[in-house]
N, C-alpha and C positions, 0 to 999 in steps of 0.2 A: 445471507446479502447484503452486496455493496450498495452504496448511494455516491451518484458523483453530479457534483453544483450544476450545473450552466457553464459558470466561463470554466472548470477543470474538466469536462467533455471539450468547449471550444478548444483547449491549450492541447490537453488530448490530441482530435481530430486532428490538429495542424500536426501535429508533431507524426505523426503517424500517415501523413498524408508523403509525408518529407519523406517516408522510406523507402527505402529500393526494392527491402523482397515483398514479392507480395501476400495478402493472405497474413500479413501478422499482426497482433494481439495483444491488450492488455493480459499482464501477467502481472496477479498481489502476491506476497509473502508475505513471510518476515523469516525471519535467521535468530540464532539466538547473538548474542552480545548487543553490543552498544553501552552504555553505561547503567543503561534500567533495564536488559536482560533479553529484552528481546529489540531486534529494528524493524522495521518495516524496508518490501523492497518490494518496488515497482519499474519495470520495463515492458521491453517489448519483445515478444519472441512468437516464435512460428512454428514451434510442438511442442504436441501435446504430449501425455505418460496416460495410461490408467490410474493415475493416485491423479487425475486432475476434476477439478467440478470447473464446468463451465454453466456460464453468466452469458444473460444477455441483456443491457445499462441501456438505456437511452437510444439501442440501436449498435452497441460496441460493444462485441465479446471482447467480456475478462475471463481469463481462468484464473482457479486460484488449487493450491494445493489442497490433500483433505488434511492431512496436516495442519494447514496453517487456516483455516478455514474458522476450526472456535473460536481462534485466534483473533477474528477482526469482523467477524461477521456482524454488521452493521456498521461497517466501516463509511464513515461517510469523506470525500474530502473530495475538499475545497482548488483553487488557484483564485492565489492572487497579486496583483500590479503590486510594487511598492519602490518607486524611482526608479530607476535603470534594469529595477531584479523583480525580479517575480520570484512563484515559487508555490508546490501545492503542500497544501496543510491535510492531517491526518485528523478525523477526531473518532479515537473506536468507544463502543459505549464500554469493552471489555475491560479498557485501564485502567489499572485502579491506581499508580502513579505514568508519569512522562518525564523527560527528560527536563530541561531548559528549553533546550532546543527546538524538538518535539519528533525527534528523528527513530529514539527510543522510550520502548513502556514497560511495562509491567503488570498483568494479572493478580487479579485478586489472592488469584490461586498460589501466584510465585512469593505471598508474601514475608516475608521473611528469610526467601532464603537470601541467598552471597550472591549481589549483581554482580556481571559478566563484568573482566577487563578489559576496558578499551574505552572510547572518547564517541562520542554526541558526532 
């Protein structure tokens, strides 16, 4: 299950409405890399594959690939306005360590493994 705060939902809906391609949805996942081991992937897409899991979160279509789901199950996405900018924040209950900027994480099963080379 993925949780999206009201402020993040409002921002994502606004961004989805700006897309020129109909039937876009939110795609979430993880990629190897980042200073802590895994980096979050979040964007809009209009194509699904057999490896995807579909969720309906607050009437928003959210798709996660099967390999990423165990790493982000329970993820809470928030959006915070700060000054002239703002950004999405991820609160991942599966993360045992995160980098300083919050864009990458490591799970308990990855503890002791060397971090991937990269920057936050």
